[in-house]
N, C-alpha and C positions, 0 to 999 in steps of 0.2 A: 324672353317671355316670362321670366320669373317675376312674381309680384313682391311688393315690399313686405308682405307677410311671410316671406320665405328667407331662410338663411342656409347657405350651402345646400340648397335644394329641399331642405326640410320645411314643412308647412307649419306655420304658427298654430298652436292649439286655439288661439283666439281669432283665427281667420274668419271673417264674418260669413263667408260662403259656406265653410265647413260647419260653422255653428248653426246656420240655417238648415243644412242637411241633417244635422243631428236633432235639432228641435222638431223637425217634421218627420223624423224616423225614416228618412230615405237612407241614412246611415244609422242603423240601430245596434244596440248592444248585442253582441253575438253570444248565443248560448245553444246548448245541444238540442233544444226543442225545434230549432229552425232547420236542423239537418237530420233526417231519418238515417240512422246509422247502425241499426241492430244487425244488419248483414254487412257492415263495413261500407266503404265508399271509395270512389275514384276521385283522386285529388289532382288538380292541375295548377301548378304554381311556377313562379319565377325562380331561377337558380341563384339569385342575388345572395352572395356569401354573408352580407351584413344583416339580412332580414329574413331569409328563408327559415332559419331555425326558430325564430320568434313566432312566425306565422304557423309553422307546423306544430309547434308546441301548443299554441292556442287551440288548434283543431284537434290534436290528439288528446288533450286534456278534456275537451268537451265531448268528443265522439269515440274515444277509445283508440286502440292501436291497429285495427283492421283497415289500414289505409293503403290502397293501391296507388302509387305515386308516379306522376309525370312532372318533370321539372326542366324547364328550358328558359332561355332569356325571353322576357316579356310575358311569361305565363299564359293565361287565357286570352290575352290580347292577340295572340298569334293564330287564333282559331277562325279568323275570317280572312279570306284571300285578299280583300281590299284594305286590310289594316296597314297603316303606314309602317308598322313594325315588320311587315313581310315584303317590303319593297324590293329586297334582293332575292326573295325566295317565295314566289307565288304559289308553289305547289305544297308548301309546308302545311298550310291549314288542312288540306285534303288528307295528307298523310297522317297528321296528328289526330284528326277526328276518327280515322280508321283505326288507329291504335287505341283510342278511347273506347270505340265501339267494341273492339276485341276484349278490352279490359273489363267491360261490364259483364261479358260472358265468363271470362276467366275468373274474375273475383266473385262472381255470383251475387252481384249487388245491383240495385236500381237507383243509387244515388250518385250524382256527379257534382263535385264541388269545383267551381271555376273561380280562380282568384287573380287579382292584380294588386299592385302595391304602389304607394307614393312615398318618396319619389322613385321613379323608375328610369334607370339609365337608358334602357332600350327605347323607351318612349321619348326620352330627351334627344337621343340620337336621331329619332324620326321627326324631331321638331314638333312634338305633341305637347300641348298644354295639359295640366292635370285634369281639366274638365273633359278634354278629348279622351283621356284614359277611361273615364267613367262611361262615356258614350261608346267607346270601343268594347268595353266589358259588357254593356247592354247588347251590342250587336253580336258579340260572341255567344251570349246566352241564347239569343233568338236563333242563331244559325245552328248551334248545337242541338237545340230542341227540335229543329226541323230535320236535321240529319239523323238524330238518334230516336226520333219520335215513333218510329215503327216498332220499337221495342216496348213491351208493355210496362206501364207504371214507372217510367223513367222520370225522376225528379232532378232538375238542374238548379243548383243553388249558387248564388254569386256572393263572394266575400271580398271586402277591400281592406287591406292592411295599410295603415298610415304611420309613418315615422315622423312624429311631431317634435317641435322644440317649444319651450315655454319662454316667451320673450321677457318675462319678468325675472325669472331665475336662471335663464339660459340652460336649463336642464332639458334633456331629451326624454321622450316616452314613446312607446309603440302600442298601437291599439289595432284590434281586428274587429271589423264591423260587418254585420249583415247588410248587403247592398240591395235595396229594393229597386231592381233594374226596371221593372215595369212602370214605376212612378218617376224615375229619373227624367225621362224625356219630357214630361209635362212641366218640369221646373228648370230644365237645363238653361234656357235663355236667361231666366231670372238669376240663377246662380252665377252665370258668367258675368252678368251685369254687376252683381255684388262684388265679385272678385276684381273686376276692372276698376270699380270705384275705390276699392281698398288699395289698388296699385297706383292710383293717380296722385 
């Protein structure tokens, strides 16, 4: 299910579907204004040894070092029971969200940052296309807001980290984007079409 715009799982920086998402700011440049962090934040990310440090560095540089961290394979994708990444552990989502709920109280913060990354081996093992990862991240945000919503002033932010390659120079680069989850569903089918056309 890899498209021709991918090499070793890395997405081309010129992938037309990704370019569309950037142009329409569904993937927007990440900066500290998007994440209220004066009282710190709760961070949920993937444990990927090749990409965790880069993502965490982006967040800590923008938001400071008061970061209450959860890291497991699949990151925020694991927060919905129905996620393909939870096919062998359907109780994981409930337990993880309970830990996040406790962390909000322990860390005395109202900001939760949910992240996913591309490429994601956990997603690949679950036979998920990269567009499925974005949909799963949207679902994770909706579910987290529902579960955590009884707590006052909770803000749930979604970020997407992408490990690109440049098809012209063959160089690699890593970027962290603010992911506009609420807008994703309105363009999902179009983006999948763009990706399919590039793969044909």
